[in-house]
C-alpha positions as CSV (number, residue, x, y, z in Angstrom):
1,M,10.7,26.0,-46.9
2,N,7.9,26.2,-44.4
3,Q,5.8,28.3,-46.9
4,Q,6.4,25.7,-49.5
5,A,5.2,22.9,-47.2
6,Q,2.0,24.9,-46.4
7,N,1.2,25.2,-50.1
8,S,1.9,21.5,-50.7
9,F,-0.6,19.5,-52.7
10,F,-1.2,17.2,-49.7
11,N,-2.1,20.1,-47.4
12,Q,-5.0,21.4,-49.6
13,S,-8.5,20.2,-48.8
14,V,-10.7,20.1,-51.8
15,N,-14.5,19.8,-51.5
16,P,-15.6,16.3,-52.6
17,V,-18.6,17.7,-54.5
18,M,-16.2,19.9,-56.6
19,Q,-14.0,16.8,-57.2
20,A,-17.1,14.9,-58.4
21,L,-18.2,17.8,-60.7
22,V,-14.7,18.0,-62.2
23,A,-14.7,14.2,-62.8
24,F,-18.1,14.4,-64.3
25,G,-17.0,17.2,-66.6
26,G,-14.1,14.9,-67.6
27,V,-16.6,12.2,-68.5
28,L,-18.6,14.5,-70.6
29,V,-15.5,15.9,-72.4
30,V,-14.1,12.5,-73.2
31,I,-17.4,11.0,-74.3
32,L,-18.2,14.1,-76.5
33,G,-14.6,14.0,-77.9
34,S,-15.0,10.3,-78.7
35,K,-18.3,11.0,-80.5
36,L,-16.6,13.7,-82.5
37,V,-13.7,11.4,-83.5
38,K,-16.2,8.7,-84.5
39,L,-18.2,11.2,-86.6
40,T,-15.1,12.4,-88.4
41,G,-14.0,8.8,-89.1
42,L,-10.5,9.4,-87.9
43,L,-10.5,6.4,-85.6
44,Y,-12.8,3.5,-84.8
45,V,-14.5,4.1,-81.4
46,A,-16.3,1.2,-79.8
47,D,-20.0,1.7,-79.0
48,R,-19.3,0.9,-75.3
49,F,-16.6,3.5,-75.0
50,P,-18.8,5.8,-72.9
51,W,-18.9,3.1,-70.2
52,I,-15.1,2.9,-70.3
53,A,-14.8,6.6,-69.8
54,A,-17.3,6.6,-66.9
55,A,-15.4,3.8,-65.1
56,A,-12.1,5.5,-65.7
57,F,-13.2,8.8,-64.2
58,M,-14.8,7.0,-61.3
59,L,-11.4,5.4,-60.6
60,L,-9.7,8.8,-60.9
61,F,-12.2,10.3,-58.4
62,A,-11.7,7.4,-56.0
63,V,-7.9,7.8,-55.9
64,A,-7.9,11.6,-55.8
65,N,-10.6,11.8,-53.2
66,S,-8.9,9.4,-51.0
67,V,-5.6,11.3,-51.1
68,Y,-7.3,14.6,-50.5
69,S,-9.1,13.1,-47.5
70,L,-5.8,13.3,-45.6
71,A,-6.0,17.1,-45.6
72,S,-9.5,17.3,-44.3
73,K,-10.2,18.9,-41.0
74,N,-13.2,16.8,-40.0
75,M,-12.9,13.3,-41.4
76,M,-16.5,12.2,-40.8
77,K,-18.0,15.3,-42.5
78,Y,-15.6,14.7,-45.4
79,W,-16.6,11.0,-45.6
80,G,-20.2,11.9,-45.8
81,K,-19.8,14.4,-48.6
82,S,-17.4,12.0,-50.4
83,V,-19.6,9.0,-50.4
84,Y,-22.6,11.0,-51.6
85,S,-20.4,12.7,-54.3
86,F,-19.2,9.3,-55.4
87,L,-22.8,8.0,-55.6
88,G,-23.8,11.0,-57.6
89,L,-20.9,10.7,-59.9
90,T,-21.6,7.0,-60.4
91,I,-25.3,7.6,-61.2
92,A,-24.7,10.6,-63.4
93,S,-21.8,9.1,-65.4
94,G,-23.7,5.8,-65.8
95,L,-26.7,7.7,-67.1
96,V,-24.6,9.7,-69.6
97,A,-22.8,6.5,-70.7
98,Y,-26.2,4.9,-71.3
99,L,-27.5,7.9,-73.2
100,F,-24.5,8.2,-75.5
101,S,-24.0,4.5,-76.1
102,S,-27.6,3.4,-76.2
103,M,-26.5,0.3,-74.3
104,T,-27.4,-0.8,-70.8
105,M,-24.7,-1.7,-68.4
106,D,-25.4,-5.4,-69.0
107,E,-25.4,-5.0,-72.8
108,A,-22.1,-3.2,-72.7
109,G,-20.3,-6.2,-71.1
110,S,-19.2,-6.7,-67.5
111,Y,-19.5,-3.0,-66.5
112,R,-21.9,-3.9,-63.6
113,W,-19.0,-5.8,-62.0
114,I,-16.5,-3.1,-62.9
115,F,-18.7,-0.5,-61.2
116,L,-19.1,-2.8,-58.1
117,V,-15.4,-3.3,-57.9
118,L,-14.7,0.4,-58.2
119,T,-17.2,1.1,-55.5
120,I,-15.8,-1.4,-53.1
121,G,-12.2,-0.3,-54.0
122,Y,-13.2,3.3,-53.3
123,L,-14.5,2.5,-49.8
124,I,-11.3,0.5,-49.1
125,F,-9.1,3.5,-50.3
126,L,-11.1,5.9,-48.1
127,S,-10.9,3.5,-45.1
128,M,-7.1,3.0,-45.6
129,M,-6.5,6.7,-45.7
130,A,-8.5,7.3,-42.5
131,F,-6.7,4.5,-40.7
132,L,-3.3,5.8,-41.8
133,R,-4.2,9.3,-40.7
134,R,-5.2,8.0,-37.3
135,I,-1.9,6.1,-36.9
136,V,0.1,9.2,-37.8
137,E,-1.9,11.4,-35.5
138,F,-1.5,8.9,-32.6
139,A,2.3,8.6,-33.3
140,E,2.8,12.3,-33.3
141,K,0.8,12.7,-30.1
142,E,2.7,10.0,-28.4
143,E,6.1,11.2,-29.5
144,W,5.6,14.8,-28.5
145,H,3.2,14.7,-25.6
146,H,4.1,11.5,-23.8
147,P,7.8,10.7,-23.8
148,R,8.8,7.2,-23.1
149,I,8.5,6.4,-19.4
150,R,11.4,4.3,-18.1
151,R,11.0,1.8,-15.4
152,K,12.8,2.4,-12.1
153,G,15.7,0.0,-11.5
154,K,16.4,-0.6,-15.1
155,K,19.4,0.9,-16.7
156,D,18.9,3.5,-19.5
157,D,21.0,4.1,-22.6
158,T,23.6,6.0,-20.6
159,G,24.3,3.1,-18.3
160,N,22.7,4.8,-15.2
């Protein structure tokens, strides 16, 4: 059971740059797949679909990166790499979406606001995970290293 806990999904730290590259690869695959489907005429694919794909993979990166941040050894180093990776993913996927759709973010609809909300949401996710990690670390440290100190003169649970 202990070996299984060590190999858990939540105990594996994944480099944020690698996560961003995988997400960007997903953006490329989905956009190229949609272009192929559009060329074959199997389905109707909207011209702004590349912007949808870029936003979807940004959200996927935000959630996965936040969860993986729990397993990082050095949270501040991880944060730095994560934020730069998210910024790179945002710029690269936005550029690819622009190139494949021939539409700016404003022409495609409200994607400027969607990207802004995703960015703010990502920072909130990352902050929440860091806060939860600190709470758990503090609780573990308190429980194991500092047992509850009882005041003198007050009865404990055994009645003494």
